[in-house]
C-alpha positions as CSV (number, residue, x, y, z in Angstrom):
1,M,42.5,-5.9,-44.4
2,K,43.8,-7.9,-41.4
3,N,44.7,-4.6,-39.6
4,L,41.1,-3.3,-40.1
5,T,39.6,-6.5,-38.6
6,F,41.8,-6.2,-35.5
7,A,40.7,-2.6,-35.0
8,W,37.0,-3.7,-34.8
9,V,37.6,-6.5,-32.2
10,P,38.2,-4.1,-29.3
11,I,35.1,-2.1,-30.2
12,F,32.9,-5.3,-30.3
13,V,34.3,-6.3,-26.8
14,L,34.1,-2.8,-25.3
15,L,30.5,-1.9,-26.3
16,P,28.8,-4.8,-24.5
17,W,30.9,-4.2,-21.4
18,L,29.9,-0.5,-21.4
19,G,26.3,-1.5,-21.9
20,L,26.4,-3.8,-18.9
21,R,28.0,-1.1,-16.7
22,W,25.4,1.4,-17.7
23,M,22.5,-1.0,-16.9
24,D,24.1,-1.7,-13.5
25,S,24.2,2.0,-12.7
26,L,20.5,2.3,-13.6
27,R,19.6,-0.5,-11.3
28,T,21.4,0.9,-8.3
29,T,19.9,4.3,-9.0
30,Q,16.4,2.9,-9.0
31,A,17.0,0.9,-5.8
32,D,18.2,4.0,-4.0
33,K,14.9,5.8,-4.7
34,P,12.2,5.5,-2.0
35,L,9.1,3.6,-3.1
36,V,6.8,5.4,-0.8
37,A,6.7,9.1,-0.1
38,M,6.8,8.5,3.6
39,A,10.6,8.5,3.4
40,K,10.5,12.2,2.6
41,G,9.9,13.1,6.2
42,D,7.2,15.7,5.3
43,A,4.8,16.7,8.1
44,P,1.4,15.1,8.1
45,T,-1.6,17.2,7.2
46,Q,-3.7,15.6,10.0
47,I,-2.9,13.7,13.2
48,E,-5.6,11.8,15.0
49,N,-5.2,10.9,18.7
50,D,-8.6,9.4,19.5
51,P,-7.7,6.0,20.8
52,V,-11.1,4.4,20.3
53,K,-11.3,5.5,16.6
54,I,-7.8,4.4,15.9
55,F,-8.4,1.0,17.6
56,Q,-11.6,0.5,15.6
57,R,-9.9,1.4,12.3
58,A,-6.9,-0.8,13.1
59,F,-8.6,-3.9,14.4
60,W,-12.0,-3.6,12.7
61,A,-13.7,-4.0,16.1
62,S,-14.5,-1.8,19.1
63,P,-12.4,-2.2,22.2
64,T,-13.9,-4.0,25.1
65,N,-13.8,-3.0,28.8
66,E,-10.8,-5.3,29.2
67,D,-8.7,-3.7,26.4
68,R,-6.6,-0.9,27.8
69,I,-5.3,1.4,25.1
70,L,-2.1,3.0,26.3
71,H,-1.1,5.1,23.2
72,A,-2.6,5.7,19.8
73,E,-1.8,7.9,16.9
74,R,-2.9,8.0,13.2
75,R,-1.1,10.3,10.7
76,E,-2.5,11.3,7.3
77,W,-1.1,13.2,4.4
78,S,-3.6,14.7,2.0
79,D,-3.5,16.9,-1.0
80,A,-6.1,18.4,-3.3
81,D,-6.9,15.0,-4.8
82,G,-7.5,13.4,-1.4
83,L,-5.7,11.0,0.9
84,E,-2.1,10.5,-0.3
85,K,-0.7,8.2,2.5
86,W,-1.4,7.2,6.1
87,E,0.2,5.4,9.0
88,W,-0.9,4.5,12.6
89,F,0.7,3.3,15.8
90,L,-1.1,1.6,18.7
91,V,0.0,0.2,22.1
92,V,-2.6,-1.8,23.9
93,E,-2.8,-4.1,26.9
94,P,-5.0,-6.6,25.1
95,S,-7.8,-8.6,26.6
96,P,-7.8,-12.4,26.3
97,A,-10.5,-12.1,23.7
98,L,-8.4,-9.6,21.6
99,L,-5.3,-11.8,21.9
100,K,-7.3,-14.8,20.8
101,R,-8.8,-12.9,17.8
102,L,-5.5,-11.4,16.6
103,R,-2.9,-14.2,17.5
104,D,-4.8,-17.5,17.8
105,D,-7.6,-17.0,15.3
106,N,-5.3,-14.8,13.1
107,A,-8.1,-12.5,11.9
108,F,-5.8,-10.7,9.5
109,G,-4.0,-13.6,7.9
110,L,-0.6,-12.7,9.3
111,F,2.6,-14.8,9.3
112,P,5.1,-15.2,12.1
113,A,8.3,-13.2,11.5
114,A,11.8,-13.4,13.0
115,S,11.9,-9.7,13.8
116,A,9.9,-6.5,13.6
117,T,10.5,-4.0,10.8
118,V,12.3,-1.0,12.2
119,I,10.2,2.2,11.9
120,G,12.5,5.2,12.2
121,H,9.8,7.9,12.4
122,A,7.6,6.1,15.0
123,P,6.5,8.1,18.1
124,D,8.8,7.9,21.1
125,W,6.3,5.8,23.1
126,F,6.4,3.1,20.3
127,R,9.5,1.4,21.6
128,F,10.0,-2.3,22.7
129,D,12.8,-4.7,23.4
130,V,13.4,-6.6,20.1
131,D,14.6,-9.7,22.0
132,K,11.5,-10.0,24.1
133,V,8.7,-9.9,21.4
134,S,7.0,-12.2,19.0
135,V,6.1,-10.7,15.7
136,M,3.3,-11.3,13.1
137,K,3.4,-9.6,9.7
138,S,1.3,-9.3,6.7
139,P,2.9,-10.6,3.5
140,H,1.1,-8.0,1.3
141,S,1.1,-4.9,3.4
142,K,3.0,-3.2,6.2
143,L,0.7,-4.4,9.0
144,Q,2.7,-5.9,11.9
145,L,1.6,-7.0,15.4
146,I,4.3,-7.1,18.0
147,F,3.5,-9.1,21.1
148,S,5.7,-8.2,24.1
149,K,6.5,-11.3,26.2
150,G,7.5,-9.3,29.3
151,D,4.9,-6.5,29.9
152,H,1.9,-8.1,28.2
153,A,1.6,-5.3,25.7
154,L,0.6,-5.3,22.0
155,Y,2.4,-2.9,19.7
156,A,0.7,-2.6,16.3
157,T,1.4,-0.5,13.3
158,D,0.5,-0.2,9.6
159,S,1.0,2.3,6.8
160,G,0.1,2.7,3.2
161,L,-0.8,4.9,0.3
162,G,-4.2,6.6,-0.2
163,F,-6.8,5.9,-2.7
164,R,-5.9,6.4,-6.4
165,P,-8.4,7.8,-8.8
166,G,-10.3,5.1,-10.7
167,A,-10.9,4.9,-14.4
168,P,-13.1,7.6,-15.9
169,E,-16.7,6.8,-16.4
170,P,-17.4,5.5,-19.9
171,I,-19.2,8.0,-22.2
172,K,-22.9,7.0,-22.4
173,T,-24.2,6.8,-25.9
174,T,-27.9,6.9,-26.7
175,P,-28.9,4.0,-28.8
176,Q,-30.2,4.9,-32.2
177,Q,-33.3,3.3,-33.6
178,V,-32.1,0.7,-36.0
179,P,-34.8,-0.5,-38.4
180,V,-35.7,-4.0,-37.8
181,P,-36.3,-5.9,-41.1
182,G,-39.8,-7.2,-41.3
183,R,-42.8,-7.6,-43.6
184,L,-43.3,-3.9,-44.1
185,P,-40.8,-1.4,-45.6
186,T,-38.9,0.8,-43.2
187,T,-39.5,4.0,-45.3
188,P,-42.8,5.6,-46.3
189,P,-44.1,5.1,-49.8
190,P,-43.3,7.7,-52.4
191,H,-45.8,10.5,-53.2
192,P,-46.3,10.9,-56.9
193,K,-46.6,14.5,-58.1
194,P,-49.7,15.2,-60.3
């Protein structure tokens, strides 16, 4: 009986160890998968280059005469169900009013960050010296405003997923007339046969 007990001890030790190894391999496999389809590198279905429209969609305001838009690009990926993902890039020489709204008033609720997030697929003109900028980022999205200290330029970018279909409409039922109890009966009186 003692020999049989010693045979089971390695199995009880080995099984949990194998289980932990298998769980670790699942975690690393999941971490390697991109969360957003933007990492695929597929070509956008639409590219917008109208600087005023991109400025308006990015900052929720129209540019003033003092705002000088240097570069602008918005990319969209769509399929049969609609907008799948989007991203935009903008370089502006901002007016004092725009600087006040974005940086001082913090219109988008951004937080100061130590560095900008590197964007590998950004346009060639979206380049800045990482040592000569101050960065503000959103804690809940990919919006980042990069203020250049040297050339008085504002680099801005954001990206995200499209709209997801909502829940289906509930089936409308027609209410049936439920008899309300009262003084009179709810059914007609019987008809006696002669």
